[in-house]
N, C-alpha and C positions, 0 to 999 in steps of 0.2 A: 578371761572369760573359761568357766566351766565347759569341757568338750560334751558334745552330745552327737553320738555315733549317727544316728538319723539325720541329723542337721547337716551333716557334711554334703550329703548327696542332695538333699532339697533346698535348703534355704539359699544357698548362692543362687540355684537355678530359678528359685522364686523371685529374689531381689532384682536379676536380671531381667524376668517377664514383666516387672514391672517398669522398666525403661520406658521413658516417653509417654507414661501411662495406658500403653498397651493392654496390659493385665484388665484394668478397670475399664476400658473402651470393650473388651470381650466380655465382661461380666455384664454392663449396661445393656449390650446386643441381646445377652441371654435373658435378663431381667424385661427387655421390651417385648421379647417373642415369647417367653413363657412364664412370666412373672404373674399372670392374671390380672384382675382389675387393678389398675394403677401402677402396675409394673412399667408401663412407658413413661409415665410421667416422673416415677421414682428414678428411671434410669436417666431422664433429661436433667433432673435436679442433681444427681449426683455427679454427670460430668461437667455440669455449669458450676458446682461448687468446687471441683478439682480444678477448673479452668481457673476459677477467682484465686484458689490458694497457689496455684504453681505461677501466676503471675505476681502475685504478691512476694512470694519467694525471692522469685529472679530479679524483681525488679527493686525491692527494698531488702529483704533479709539479708542477703548473701553479699549486698554492697555494703551494708552496714556494718556487720561483724565479718571481717575477712580472716577467718579461722582457718589455719591449716589443717588437712586432713590427717588424722592418726597415723603414727609410723605403721608400716605392715610387717617389719622384722618379726615383732612378737607374734603375727597372727599365722597357725600352719597353712601352709600352701594349699592345701584341699580345701580351705574354707576361703581362700580368697577370691575375688571376681576376676575374671579374666584379663578385663581393660579397667584400671584405676580412674575413677572420676576427674574430670579435670577442673571442675568449680570448687570454689572454698566450701568449708566444712558445714557452717551454723547459718541457718538451720536445715534440717534433712529435707529435702524437696520430696524425695520418695513416701515419707512419713506423713507431709502435709497433704500430699494428693491422695495417699491411702485413707486418712481419715476423713478428710473433706468429702471423698466420693462417699464412702460407707454412712457418715454421719447424714449427709443431704439424702441418700435413700432412705436413711431409718426415719427422716423426718415426714417424708412424702408416705412410706409403707415400712413401718415397723419390722415386720416380719422378714423382709428383703434385708434390712440393715442387723438384724440379729445374724441372719444366715451369712453374712458377710464379714460381720466383726471378727471373727477368728482368722480370716484371710489377711485383713488390715493389720491385724496384731503381729503376725507372723511376718509380713512385709516390713514393719517398723523395727521388729526384732533382728530381721536378717540384717539389717544396715548396721547394727552394732556386732553381731556375730563374724560378719564377713571384714570386719575392722575397716569401713570405709567413714564410719562416724562414731563420735562419741554419745555415750548415751543423754547427754544436754542437747546435743543436735537434734535426736529424735522428739526427745519432750518439747522441743519448740516447735519442731514441725508439727508435731499432732496438736499442739494447741493453736497453731496458725490456721491449720486444716480445718478443725471444729468451728472455728471463729469464722471462717470463710462461709462455710454452709450455713451458720447462724444470719452472718451478714445478707447473704443471698435470700434467706428466709424474712428478713425486714423488707427487702425490697419487692419479692413476690411470695406472699404468705402460702403456706401449706395448705391443700384444699383439705378441708375438714372431712373425715369419714364418717361422722358422726352427723346423720342428717339433722335439719332442725325440727321443732316440733310438730307432730302430725296433727296439725289444727288450722281453721275447724273443718271439722269432719264434714262429711256429705253423703248424701244417699245416693248410690250407683246400684245397679242391677248385680247380682252375683251370676257367674256366667260359667256354670260347671264345665271343665275341659274347652272353654272357650266357646261354647254353643250361644252365637248371638253377637259375637265380635267378629268385625271385619277389619282385617289388618292388611295395611297398604306397607308393603316389603320393598325399601329402595335397593335396587341392583347396584348403585354405585356409591352407596353412603362409605363413609370413611377414607377418600382421598383415594380412592381405586382407580388402577389404571385400567383395569376391564372389568365388567360386571360379575357379580356373584353367579356360580353355577345354578345355584338353588337359594335365593336369599331366604327364602320361607321355611328352610328346613329346620333351624334353631326354633322357631315358632310353633309349628307342627309337633316338634318334638314334647313339647310343655303343655300346648293347647290344641289337641289334634281335632277338635270339632269347630276351630275358628276358620273362617274364609279367608285365605290369604291372597292378596293381589298383589303382582309383582309390577313394580314400575320399572320398566325397561329405561335405557337411556335415551331413548328416542320418543319416549311418552311425555304428555304434560303432567307433571306432579299436581298441580292445583285442581285438574280435569279429573284425574285419577281420584284424588282424595274428595272431591264433590259429589262423586259416583258413589263411593263408599261409604261416605257419610249418610247418604239418602238411604242406601241399603241398612245400614247399622239402624236407621231412625225406624223403618218398616219393621225391621226384627224386634223392636224393643231393647237393643241390647248397645253397643259402643263401637266406636272409632279407636282402631289401633294403629301404631307406626312402629315400623323396624326400621330404625336408621340414627342419624345422629341430631344434633340440635339444630340443622337446617331443616331437616325433615319434620321435626318436632314443633318448629316454630309454623311452618306452612299448616300442621294438623291442627294446631292449638285454635286459629282463626275458623277454621272449617266447622270444627266441632261446635265451638260457640253458637255460629252461624244454624247450625243444624239441632242444637240443643241436646247433644248426647255426649256421655263423659268419653274420656279420651285416656287410653293406655298407651304408656311411652314404654317401649321395648327397646334396649339400647344396642345398637348395632353401626355407630357411628366411630369417630377417632377419638372424641373427647366425652361426649354425652353427659355435659355439665349439667344440664336440667334434670335428667334421669340421677344422677349421682345426688343431687340436692333432694330429690324425691325420697332418698333411700333405696334406689332401686340401681344394683350394680351388674345385675345378670337379667337375662331373659326368666329365667325361674323366679327370680323376685317379683318382677312384674306378674307373672304368672299366678303367684301367690294370692297377690291383691284381687286380679281378676276373679279367680274362683271362689274367694270369700267375700267379694262386693266391698272392699275397703277402699275408701276414697277419701278426698280433701278437695276443698275448692282453694284455688290460687289467684292471684293477681295476675292482670296483664299490663305490660307498658306499651304505650300508644305513641307513635309519632306521626304527624301529618294526618292525612285524610284516612288513609289504609294501612300504613305499616305498623306492625307490633313486633314487642320483642318479651321473649319469655326469660332472657337471661341479662344480656347489656347491649346499649347502643353506645357507639363511640365514634368521634370526629378527630382527626390528627394522624398521628403516627401510628395507632394500632390498625386503623383501616388499610394503610400501605403494607404494614407487615404482613395481613392476612394476603393480600393480592401478592406479594413475593411469594409466601409460603405456598398457596396454591401453585404459583408457576413453577416453582422448583420440586415440590413435592412429588410429580410423576417421575423424575429423576433420581433423585435423593432419598426419597420416603417422607413419610409425614413428620415423625419426629426430628431427623436431623434436617429438614427444610426448615422445621420452626425455628431451630438455634442458629442456623444460618442467615434465615430472614431476621430474626431478632439484632445479630451484630450488622448485619447490612444496615438496616434502618437506624441504629443507633449511630453509624458513621454518616448517614446520608440524609436522615429527616430535617426536613424545617420546619418552624413553627406556623401555625395559620391563624388570621385574624378574624376575630368573631365580635359580635355583641352578644353577651350572655344576660337575659332578663334585662337590657337596654345598656349595660354597661361595656365598653369597648375590652376586650382582652386579646392578647396575644399568647396563643395556649400550644405546648407540645402534644398535648392530647386532652379531649374531653373525655370522660367514663361517666355513664349513668347507667346504674344497677335497677333492676326491676325488684325492689325490697332491698333492705339493707345488708350489705355484705360482711363479713369479717375483716379484721385486719386494717391497720391504718393506713397501708401504701396506696400507691396508684394502680397497683393490681391485686386488689383484694379477691379472695377465693374463698367461696363458700359461704351461704346466707345463714343468717338467724332466724328467719322466718320467711313462708312465701305466700303471706297474706295481711303485710302491715302496711299497705297503702301509702307506702313512700317511696320515691326515688333517690337512690344513693349517687349522688353526683361529687365528681374529684376532678380536679383539673391540675395540670403540672403547665406553669406558667412559665411563659419564657422570660429571659432576662440574661445578667450577667454569670457567667459558669452556672447555670440551672441544674444541668444534669450531674455536674460535680457536687454540687450542695445538696442535691438530692440524695446521691450516693453518700456523703458526709453524715446526712441526717440517719441514714439506716445503720451506718458504723456506729453511731453514736446511741442508736436505738430511740432517737425522738423523732421519726418521720412525720407523725402526727403533728409535729410543731414546725416543720420544714416550712421557712417563708415561699417556697416555692409550689408548695401544695396547698391547693384550697379545696375544702372538703364540706359539704352541706346534705341535709336531707330535707326534700323538697316534695311537694305535690303536683307542682306543675314547672314547667323550664321552658323558656323561649328563648330560640336561637336564632339571629339575623345576621345579615351581612356576610353569608357564608359566599367565597370566591367560585366563579365557574371553575369546573375541574375537580373540585374537592370530590372527596368520596367520604362516605358513612359505613359503619360497619354494623350489624344486629345478628347476634346470635351466629357468629362467624360467616356472614354473607355480606357482600358488597354490593352498595348501587350508589349510583351517581348523586351527590346532596343537592336538595333544592336550595334556592337563595335564602329560605327560612323555614324554621320546621318547629313545632312545638312538641313537646314531651307531655303526656299526661299519664294518669294510673287509671284502670278499671280495677275497683276492687272484687275480689271473690269471682272473677268473671267464668273461670273455666274449672270444671269438675273432673278430676284426674284421679285415676287409680293408683294406691300407694300403700304398700304394706304397713302395718302398725308396728 
């Protein structure tokens, strides 16, 4: 191979830094902390893609083709790694991990993928330059890495950053600099260990005339929202919330009862509802509030008083949320989410239900408020926010159900998998729920009643949204 003077110092060190994925874990941490909106999700998808690629290489690839490593005699000493790898040569695990991580990041947030692509290429090149792999090993590893990221996308579709169409438009007051807007700011949104010092600072920076009410940990969020909504109605303005999906869920019902528009200012961990409105930052929401740009959106209802703006589920997902919330104070939100998913996949048991009168044994029942993109059991992003339907998906129990679902993702035919049932309905009845079962709605957990009916309330909520 051609001699690269600069590469003698850099490439061996770069190759060693990628041992055991350490380089990519560091990159994931940087993306989560400084990657802006979507950085955390991109980091999580990148690490998950890397894990799948690494497992595939080590359990299948290297055992199937036992190629010996290249002879090091032809490689100058300065280019050699200090410690020769002891595994077989084909395919390259470092290359698979590098490409899987960067492809996963790029699928979730393309700008981060473009930023890290040269680093991934350099790691792949370093494996040949240091003499530990043949070029074919690297190419095969890269192909496996890209494939792992695409398989993961089949199981957990990428969140669409292009928001669904902004319709139907609604009348809402334009509030210059937030005059007439009463914002409830959650001090503990985002799975925080401690309350924010000033949760309203981001709101005041964009909307200096808004009235900001801080909801402390000891306060009752429903009571604070009721009082804020009454104040907004007196001013002829709007109710605002700074927090995550759980806070937005609580505010939606209050805004409907008091007949005031709702402004959602993202301040939580995931902010799915805000992102589906095309709101990535507080500045995005402020722009819509100042201009009076708004739409009507549907609400999902369950039982007598429950509502959901995003999703409702029974089965494995509520357990995942419970475990994640228990571990988040020690691990942080994103690592806890990954650890909880692994734990639930190993320990979850199916639940018995009657769905519209038919007996089912399911790993998970998911119902989305409006139709979601993607054919899999974990769809991300909606086609619209006012279509009047419930997007229902069930993972049925049975012989090797999880293995069959994974095989369907590998072959790209998830929607045809016999263990997945999907339908779009206006109403859903669930009976025969066993005592001790929990349900999840918009990231919140509650004990499930013996029976529950899901319905839609079309165009019930007026919410600010930038055009």
